[in-house]
Backbone bond lengths (Angstrom), bond angles and torsions (degrees), N, CA, C in turn:
res aa  C-N    CA-C-N  psi(-1)  N-CA   C-N-CA  omega(-1)  CA-C   N-CA-C  phi
1 M - - - 1.429 - - 1.531 111.65 -
2 K 1.363 116.18 -46.75 1.444 120.27 177.87 1.501 111.84 -61.94
3 R 1.350 114.85 -39.55 1.465 118.59 179.58 1.521 111.05 -62.80
4 R 1.386 115.73 -41.08 1.451 119.46 178.90 1.529 111.10 -65.19
5 Q 1.345 118.78 -40.44 1.437 122.03 176.77 1.526 111.50 -62.51
6 N 1.357 116.66 -44.67 1.455 121.26 179.19 1.535 108.72 -61.02
7 Y 1.337 116.69 -43.99 1.451 121.52 -179.79 1.526 110.09 -60.02
8 R 1.370 116.23 -45.93 1.463 119.80 -179.56 1.543 110.56 -61.79
9 F 1.309 116.31 -39.89 1.477 120.11 -179.86 1.525 109.31 -66.41
10 I 1.306 117.61 -44.05 1.451 120.91 -179.46 1.541 109.65 -62.07
11 M 1.331 116.79 -46.49 1.444 120.64 -179.52 1.522 111.45 -61.52
12 C 1.349 116.82 -41.32 1.427 121.50 178.38 1.536 110.53 -61.22
13 L 1.302 118.13 -45.66 1.440 122.93 -179.70 1.559 110.98 -64.44
14 M 1.367 116.16 -36.93 1.440 119.38 179.02 1.518 110.24 -66.25
15 V 1.349 116.83 -43.99 1.436 120.82 179.15 1.530 109.97 -63.65
16 L 1.342 116.17 -42.84 1.436 118.75 -179.51 1.539 111.97 -63.93
17 G 1.333 116.02 -27.72 1.436 118.57 178.93 1.523 113.65 -59.02
18 F 1.346 115.66 -33.30 1.447 118.46 -178.85 1.509 113.18 -76.27
19 F 1.335 116.44 -15.86 1.446 120.24 -176.91 1.515 115.67 -114.50
20 M 1.324 116.65 5.23 1.448 120.63 -174.06 1.538 113.13 -60.07
21 L 1.267 117.32 -35.20 1.483 119.34 -178.49 1.514 111.72 -67.61
22 S 1.335 117.03 -18.46 1.471 119.55 179.22 1.487 113.47 -90.26
23 F 1.336 117.65 -7.38 1.495 118.84 179.84 1.481 109.77 -64.57
24 S 1.323 114.53 133.61 1.458 120.83 176.80 1.529 111.66 -88.97
25 S 1.324 116.47 2.02 1.465 120.33 -175.25 1.533 113.16 -89.55
26 L 1.295 118.84 5.61 1.465 120.53 175.28 1.526 107.97 -60.47
27 R 1.334 115.78 129.63 1.449 121.50 -178.06 1.515 108.24 -108.23
28 E 1.329 118.09 118.58 1.418 123.16 178.71 1.540 112.43 -62.82
29 D 1.358 116.04 -27.13 1.472 118.79 -176.89 1.515 114.14 -86.25
30 I 1.331 118.46 3.47 1.459 121.80 175.90 1.536 106.18 -123.60
31 K 1.289 116.22 79.14 1.466 121.61 -175.07 1.519 112.41 -49.03
32 G 1.343 117.57 125.38 1.427 123.84 176.08 1.520 115.16 86.58
33 W 1.308 119.57 -21.77 1.480 123.69 -172.42 1.514 112.07 -103.40
34 F 1.339 116.49 147.82 1.461 118.76 174.54 1.531 109.73 -148.90
35 L 1.322 114.52 165.61 1.442 123.26 -177.98 1.515 110.05 -96.73
36 A 1.349 116.84 134.09 1.439 122.09 176.23 1.539 107.43 -146.76
37 G 1.313 117.67 -169.31 1.453 120.24 179.36 1.512 110.75 133.13
38 S 1.338 116.26 -179.21 1.442 119.42 176.82 1.516 113.16 -78.41
39 T 1.332 117.10 -26.01 1.466 122.34 177.98 1.535 108.99 -137.48
40 P 1.360 117.13 64.38 1.461 119.25 -176.25 1.515 113.91 -61.97
41 E 1.312 116.77 -22.43 1.497 119.87 178.82 1.532 111.02 -68.18
42 S 1.325 118.73 -12.91 1.454 121.42 179.50 1.516 114.21 -93.27
43 Y 1.317 116.61 5.56 1.485 121.45 -173.06 1.524 109.62 -138.13
44 I 1.354 114.11 158.35 1.465 119.43 171.27 1.536 108.45 -133.06
45 I 1.323 117.47 155.06 1.451 122.23 173.54 1.502 108.66 -122.01
46 G 1.313 115.62 159.89 1.462 120.20 179.75 1.505 111.60 -174.24
47 I 1.328 114.02 -172.26 1.490 122.25 179.57 1.509 106.73 -129.97
48 E 1.356 116.16 141.71 1.435 120.17 172.87 1.532 108.97 -147.20
49 K 1.328 116.16 163.28 1.445 122.50 177.83 1.537 109.80 -77.34
50 D 1.317 117.34 143.30 1.442 122.51 177.21 1.531 109.74 -136.64
51 S 1.323 118.00 116.11 1.456 120.30 -176.69 1.505 113.52 -66.10
52 Q 1.327 117.73 -33.87 1.463 120.83 177.64 1.508 113.17 -64.22
53 R 1.366 115.46 -34.67 1.452 119.23 -179.90 1.516 112.59 -96.31
54 N 1.340 117.40 1.89 1.472 122.68 175.25 1.524 113.62 58.47
55 G 1.325 116.81 44.00 1.456 119.30 178.71 1.522 112.28 159.16
56 N 1.275 116.07 -159.34 1.461 121.85 -180.00 1.527 112.67 -75.49
57 V 1.317 115.44 144.81 1.470 122.88 171.51 1.538 108.42 -131.73
58 G 1.318 116.12 153.45 1.428 119.88 174.81 1.523 110.50 -88.62
59 Y 1.320 117.60 161.04 1.460 118.45 173.21 1.517 110.95 -145.27
60 L 1.325 113.44 158.67 1.470 124.68 175.24 1.509 105.15 -136.04
61 K 1.345 117.16 125.07 1.453 118.21 177.84 1.509 111.28 -144.64
62 S 1.309 114.53 152.65 1.474 121.15 178.75 1.526 109.30 -75.27
63 T 1.292 116.10 149.06 1.481 122.00 179.16 1.490 112.40 -113.24
64 Q 1.336 118.95 0.62 1.432 123.63 -178.79 1.520 110.03 -123.86
65 A 1.317 116.45 152.80 1.471 120.59 179.95 1.512 112.07 -72.14
66 K 1.324 116.37 -24.89 1.477 120.84 179.07 1.517 108.98 -139.16
67 I 1.318 116.00 134.65 1.467 122.02 177.74 1.512 107.44 -109.37
68 K 1.327 116.89 139.50 1.478 118.28 -178.47 1.504 110.52 -60.40
69 K 1.333 115.83 156.51 1.458 122.99 -176.23 1.530 110.41 -50.98
70 D 1.348 115.04 135.93 1.468 122.99 -179.21 1.524 113.40 64.05
71 G 1.321 119.16 9.20 1.439 121.45 178.38 1.533 112.29 -73.23
72 F 1.315 115.94 137.58 1.495 119.93 177.48 1.503 109.29 -149.07
73 G 1.348 113.40 158.26 1.441 121.23 173.42 1.531 108.40 -125.94
74 T 1.310 116.70 158.90 1.477 120.36 177.91 1.498 109.98 -145.74
75 I 1.334 115.71 138.18 1.474 122.28 166.45 1.504 105.87 -94.88
76 M 1.333 116.80 126.22 1.462 118.49 -169.55 1.519 112.95 -150.59
77 Q 1.308 114.76 169.75 1.488 122.88 165.74 1.518 108.43 -149.88
78 Q 1.324 114.46 167.19 1.460 119.97 179.39 1.536 108.84 -143.62
79 F 1.336 115.36 152.56 1.474 118.96 -175.79 1.545 108.43 -154.22
80 T 1.327 113.28 160.35 1.470 119.93 175.67 1.539 108.68 -78.48
81 P 1.358 118.08 133.05 1.439 121.16 -168.16 1.521 115.59 -95.71
82 K 1.332 118.78 37.57 1.465 123.16 -173.85 1.518 113.86 -46.69
83 E 1.327 117.68 -49.52 1.465 118.98 -174.62 1.526 113.72 -78.66
84 Y 1.335 118.82 -4.48 1.452 122.14 -177.62 1.520 113.80 -109.11
85 L 1.342 117.33 -0.95 1.481 121.48 -175.16 1.523 109.81 -59.29
86 G 1.363 114.79 131.64 1.445 121.61 179.11 1.498 115.07 72.82
87 K 1.330 117.92 14.62 1.449 123.48 -176.63 1.560 110.92 -114.33
88 K 1.302 113.50 163.63 1.461 121.16 169.50 1.550 105.42 -98.67
89 V 1.324 116.58 129.77 1.479 120.28 -170.52 1.540 108.98 -124.12
90 R 1.329 114.48 136.08 1.468 120.88 171.96 1.521 109.45 -106.57
91 L 1.329 115.25 125.85 1.454 121.36 171.52 1.545 106.62 -104.01
92 S 1.310 115.62 127.34 1.463 119.69 177.58 1.536 109.55 -128.82
93 G 1.290 116.67 152.35 1.447 120.67 -179.43 1.507 109.87 -167.49
94 Y 1.348 116.76 163.52 1.441 122.78 179.89 1.528 110.50 -106.05
95 I 1.316 115.80 135.53 1.482 122.09 -174.23 1.533 108.31 -136.63
96 K 1.331 115.59 140.27 1.453 122.97 172.15 1.513 107.22 -130.06
97 S 1.343 116.67 145.63 1.470 118.81 -176.49 1.503 111.57 -131.98
98 S 1.370 115.11 158.07 1.459 121.72 175.37 1.500 110.04 -143.31
99 D 1.354 116.41 124.30 1.444 123.19 173.13 1.557 113.77 55.39
100 I 1.321 115.24 45.39 1.476 117.64 178.64 1.517 108.14 -73.46
101 E 1.314 115.57 119.56 1.457 122.27 -175.60 1.539 110.61 -71.06
102 K 1.330 116.64 -49.53 1.480 120.46 -177.19 1.537 109.19 -108.63
103 W 1.307 117.38 -80.13 1.473 119.24 178.06 1.523 109.79 -163.51
104 A 1.306 115.86 164.39 1.455 121.95 175.97 1.533 108.36 -143.41
105 G 1.304 116.37 163.61 1.438 119.30 179.63 1.497 112.47 -171.25
106 M 1.322 115.41 153.29 1.442 121.11 169.34 1.539 105.93 -75.45
107 W 1.327 117.26 148.55 1.470 118.50 178.95 1.518 110.22 -142.00
108 M 1.327 113.83 157.62 1.477 121.65 177.16 1.490 108.25 -148.85
109 R 1.329 116.02 137.76 1.484 120.96 -179.31 1.526 107.56 -135.88
110 V 1.323 116.63 135.94 1.449 123.07 177.78 1.523 107.55 -112.47
111 D 1.333 117.34 120.85 1.449 122.48 -176.69 1.530 112.42 -108.54
112 G 1.346 115.85 146.10 1.445 121.19 172.68 1.545 109.47 -105.09
113 D 1.311 116.13 -151.60 1.464 119.84 178.44 1.521 110.53 -62.13
114 N 1.337 116.02 146.74 1.448 123.04 178.60 1.514 114.28 54.87
115 R 1.317 116.41 31.96 1.480 123.13 177.91 1.533 111.53 63.70
116 E 1.316 118.09 25.09 1.457 120.36 174.93 1.538 108.96 -66.40
117 V 1.331 116.80 127.90 1.459 120.58 -177.63 1.520 108.77 -80.13
118 L 1.335 116.23 115.25 1.478 122.54 -178.50 1.536 111.68 -90.88
119 S 1.318 117.21 -36.35 1.461 121.27 174.13 1.508 108.34 -156.23
120 F 1.337 116.26 152.98 1.454 121.49 -169.54 1.498 112.00 -160.73
121 D 1.350 116.41 140.56 1.474 121.59 170.79 1.529 107.59 -152.07
122 N 1.331 116.72 131.05 1.466 120.47 177.00 1.513 113.03 -124.40
123 M 1.350 116.75 14.81 1.454 122.92 177.64 1.526 113.70 62.44
124 Q 1.301 117.33 19.30 1.481 119.47 179.74 1.521 110.71 -65.41
125 S 1.298 116.77 -27.33 1.479 120.29 178.82 1.534 112.43 -80.48
126 R 1.351 117.26 -9.68 1.457 124.05 178.38 1.519 109.37 -145.20
127 P 1.361 116.40 61.31 1.443 121.37 -169.46 1.492 114.78 -72.38
128 I 1.311 114.87 158.12 1.464 122.79 170.60 1.496 107.98 -91.42
129 K 1.333 117.13 126.57 1.485 120.57 -175.59 1.516 108.71 -132.64
130 G 1.366 114.93 154.94 1.458 120.84 174.23 1.515 112.66 66.20
131 S 1.325 116.00 -135.71 1.480 122.65 -178.63 1.510 108.18 -118.34
132 T 1.299 117.49 127.67 1.478 122.81 -177.92 1.524 109.90 -136.41
133 D 1.309 116.54 152.43 1.453 121.79 177.24 1.539 107.61 -83.10
134 W 1.319 116.40 175.63 1.472 120.91 178.33 1.519 109.95 -56.50
135 S 1.329 116.14 126.98 1.489 121.62 177.01 1.550 106.46 -141.69
136 K 1.330 113.06 151.66 1.472 119.24 176.98 1.507 109.56 -90.60
137 Y 1.327 116.18 134.81 1.461 123.34 178.07 1.511 109.77 -123.12
138 E 1.338 116.29 154.02 1.438 121.91 -178.89 1.520 112.98 -135.92
139 I 1.290 114.90 147.12 1.476 123.70 170.06 1.513 107.81 -129.95
140 I 1.313 117.36 135.20 1.467 121.13 176.12 1.528 109.42 -122.70
141 L 1.326 116.51 123.46 1.476 120.40 -177.98 1.530 109.62 -138.40
142 D 1.320 115.09 152.38 1.443 121.83 169.92 1.507 110.65 -79.60
143 V 1.331 117.44 139.86 1.465 122.83 176.29 1.532 106.87 -115.65
144 P 1.339 118.06 91.86 1.457 120.08 -177.42 1.494 114.65 -59.05
145 E 1.331 118.13 160.74 1.477 123.41 -178.40 1.525 112.01 -58.73
146 N 1.338 117.40 -30.08 1.471 120.97 -177.94 1.534 113.20 -89.08
147 S 1.315 118.16 12.23 1.457 121.29 178.41 1.515 111.69 -66.99
148 K 1.345 114.94 141.13 1.481 120.70 -178.42 1.531 110.35 -115.41
149 L 1.319 118.35 -22.30 1.464 119.49 -171.87 1.516 110.05 -156.98
150 I 1.342 116.57 138.73 1.462 122.16 168.01 1.524 107.06 -114.16
151 A 1.333 115.71 126.94 1.459 122.62 174.20 1.502 107.12 -115.44
152 Y 1.335 117.18 144.41 1.472 120.63 179.81 1.517 110.95 -158.35
153 G 1.317 115.89 164.04 1.427 120.86 178.30 1.507 112.51 167.85
154 V 1.321 114.80 -154.70 1.454 121.12 175.99 1.517 106.59 -131.42
155 L 1.352 116.25 134.24 1.455 121.74 179.55 1.500 110.70 -111.39
156 L 1.317 116.63 152.80 1.455 124.40 176.37 1.511 107.84 -131.24
157 S 1.320 116.66 119.33 1.480 122.64 177.56 1.519 107.36 -100.23
158 G 1.345 115.10 122.89 1.474 118.92 -176.98 1.474 111.23 81.20
159 T 1.327 117.55 -157.48 1.470 122.35 -175.75 1.519 111.21 -90.59
160 G 1.361 114.47 162.19 1.451 119.96 179.26 1.511 110.96 141.69
161 H 1.303 115.07 -170.92 1.464 122.62 -175.80 1.524 106.77 -145.96
162 I 1.332 115.74 131.06 1.462 121.28 -179.64 1.492 110.68 -133.67
163 W 1.329 116.86 141.78 1.466 122.80 179.30 1.527 106.97 -117.89
164 L 1.324 117.94 150.63 1.451 122.98 -179.01 1.514 111.80 -143.98
165 D 1.367 113.87 151.73 1.464 116.41 -177.28 1.535 109.22 -162.92
166 S 1.336 115.32 159.00 1.465 124.36 169.02 1.525 114.93 52.15
167 F 1.315 118.06 54.49 1.445 121.19 175.60 1.518 110.00 -76.37
168 K 1.312 116.83 143.81 1.440 122.30 -175.36 1.516 111.17 -145.44
169 F 1.327 114.89 137.24 1.484 120.38 175.81 1.528 108.77 -110.29
170 E 1.361 116.61 133.53 1.459 120.76 179.99 1.545 108.69 -136.16
171 I 1.299 117.66 139.86 1.463 124.11 170.28 1.532 106.58 -80.88
172 I 1.324 115.53 128.07 1.471 119.85 -177.67 1.502 112.53 -126.56
173 D 1.318 118.28 170.08 1.463 124.03 179.15 1.537 111.87 -61.82
174 N 1.336 113.92 146.26 1.455 118.10 179.39 1.541 113.01 -66.39
175 E 1.344 117.87 -16.17 1.462 120.62 -179.90 1.531 111.61 -66.88
176 N 1.340 118.03 -21.79 1.423 120.88 -179.94 1.553 112.09 -68.83
177 Q 1.334 114.99 137.72 1.467 121.90 -178.60 1.506 108.65 -75.73
178 T 1.363 116.61 138.41 1.455 120.03 174.47 1.516 109.57 -75.67
179 T 1.316 117.22 154.45 1.446 122.13 -179.62 1.529 112.98 -99.62
180 G 1.326 117.88 -13.69 1.462 119.36 -174.31 1.503 112.76 -120.19
181 T 1.330 114.60 -160.39 1.444 120.77 -179.15 1.503 109.88 -104.15
182 G 1.309 116.91 151.94 1.461 121.72 178.62 1.476 110.73 -127.11
183 R 0.942 117.60 -172.36 1.431 124.32 -174.04 1.331 117.65 12.95
184 S 22.631 83.07 87.10 1.465 106.37 -93.53 1.487 109.17 122.63
185 I 1.250 96.89 -148.43 1.453 102.58 172.88 1.507 105.41 -101.55
186 Q 1.284 114.82 120.18 1.476 117.27 -174.73 1.497 109.82 -121.17
187 L 1.354 115.45 126.69 1.446 121.54 -178.68 1.533 109.42 -101.44
188 N 1.336 116.59 162.71 1.460 120.37 175.50 1.520 113.63 -86.15
189 K 1.378 116.65 -12.26 1.453 121.61 178.89 1.517 108.57 -164.75
190 P 1.318 119.03 165.99 1.448 119.41 175.89 1.539 108.81 -59.01
191 T 1.335 116.55 139.57 1.472 121.33 -170.73 1.524 111.56 -130.91
192 N 1.314 114.94 134.26 1.492 120.66 173.26 1.526 112.55 55.38
193 T 1.341 116.09 43.74 1.456 120.47 -174.00 1.519 115.05 -72.91
194 D 1.349 116.70 -11.79 1.455 121.18 175.81 1.536 111.66 -107.79
195 F 1.353 115.69 4.86 1.462 122.15 175.52 1.521 114.72 62.64
196 E 1.356 116.17 22.35 1.446 119.96 -179.07 1.529 114.21 -97.71
197 E 1.304 118.32 -4.27 1.474 121.15 -179.85 1.506 111.32 -92.42
């Protein structure tokens, strides 16, 4: 069942990849970030001040009392992975949640030619649920030499509100275990990951 849900999510993201440039939800005031998902019309993204994080944080929240089955939204960005090719990469970031109906998670996907998914993790096996305080989350994936694109962000399935801040990419030792599975608007590097630009 989990494998089928992961497969559906991956396929949905792959299909969305071909249409991302047509999304009207790109927000000029959130440099580098945009809204996508299976039902993006049911969500909004934005920036607000957070005293605990000492600055701006991004958010993703539902705008409807009920989201259709398997509906999700994501605040995301994607970039060409030149400096990470052939490396093992850790993505970390801080997330806070409120009233998550189904689940939420940080996610990262590494694509090859023709949007082939080379590695992927969306935290579905360790989801964020309900209401949680600021916590640090991590994803570790291999970025093969033939990688063309890294996409990442935070997704929200169903209703709720999620905040995110201070995303960071690091090259790490190969001894570290990966967390996921392996085998538009495009940036040259991760952009505005602390939401201060």
